C-alpha positions as CSV (number, residue, x, y, z in Angstrom):
1,M,52.7,-57.6,-2.7
2,I,55.5,-55.3,-1.7
3,E,57.2,-52.5,-3.6
4,I,59.6,-49.8,-2.5
5,K,58.9,-46.4,-4.1
6,E,60.5,-43.0,-3.9
7,V,58.5,-40.0,-2.8
8,G,58.9,-37.0,-5.1
9,R,59.7,-33.4,-4.2
10,R,56.0,-32.6,-3.8
11,G,55.1,-35.8,-1.9
12,E,54.0,-37.6,-5.0
13,M,54.3,-41.3,-5.5
14,V,53.1,-43.6,-8.2
15,I,50.9,-46.6,-7.2
16,P,52.4,-49.6,-9.1
17,R,50.3,-50.8,-12.0
18,R,49.8,-54.3,-10.5
19,F,48.4,-52.8,-7.3
20,R,46.0,-50.5,-9.3
21,D,44.9,-53.5,-11.4
22,V,44.1,-55.6,-8.4
23,L,42.2,-52.8,-6.8
24,G,40.5,-51.7,-10.0
25,L,41.9,-48.1,-9.8
26,D,42.1,-46.0,-12.9
27,E,43.0,-42.4,-13.7
28,H,40.0,-40.8,-11.9
29,S,39.4,-43.3,-9.1
30,K,38.9,-41.9,-5.6
31,V,41.0,-43.2,-2.8
32,R,40.9,-42.7,1.0
33,I,44.3,-42.0,2.6
34,T,44.6,-42.5,6.3
35,L,47.5,-42.5,8.8
36,E,47.4,-45.5,11.2
37,K,50.3,-45.3,13.7
38,S,53.3,-45.3,11.5
39,K,51.6,-46.5,8.3
40,I,49.9,-44.7,5.4
41,V,46.9,-46.7,4.2
42,I,45.4,-46.1,0.8
43,E,42.0,-47.6,0.1
44,P,39.7,-47.3,-2.9
45,V,36.5,-45.3,-2.3
46,T,33.8,-47.5,-3.8
47,D,30.1,-47.0,-4.4
48,E,29.6,-49.2,-1.3
49,V,31.5,-46.7,0.9
50,V,29.5,-43.8,-0.5
51,E,26.2,-45.7,0.2
52,K,27.3,-46.4,3.8
53,M,28.1,-42.7,4.2
54,R,24.6,-41.7,2.9
55,G,23.1,-44.0,5.4
56,M,25.0,-42.3,8.2
57,F,23.4,-38.9,7.4
58,G,19.8,-40.1,7.0
59,R,17.5,-37.9,4.9
60,R,19.7,-34.8,5.0
61,K,20.9,-33.8,1.5
62,I,24.6,-34.0,1.5
63,D,27.3,-34.4,-1.2
64,V,28.8,-37.7,0.1
65,V,31.6,-37.9,-2.4
66,R,32.7,-34.4,-1.5
67,L,32.5,-35.2,2.2
68,V,34.7,-38.3,1.8
69,E,37.2,-36.3,-0.3
70,E,37.4,-33.4,2.2
71,S,37.5,-35.6,5.3
72,H,40.6,-37.4,4.0
73,V,42.6,-34.5,2.6
74,T,46.2,-34.5,3.8
75,H,48.4,-31.4,3.8
């Protein structure tokens, strides 16, 4: 699927409904945004990703969702 979208004044862009539907994204879904060379990659943050992150930190108590959110914030 390919779409051309316009980026708004504040850097906002709407993810097309058909993309959201395929990925199961709704209003409060979390996504990870990364920059790979000259591409912006947007991936859903699933429970599976959160569980993998928990495994990386062993028994330490850590807010994994917050960690994922903060580690992928773009300015």
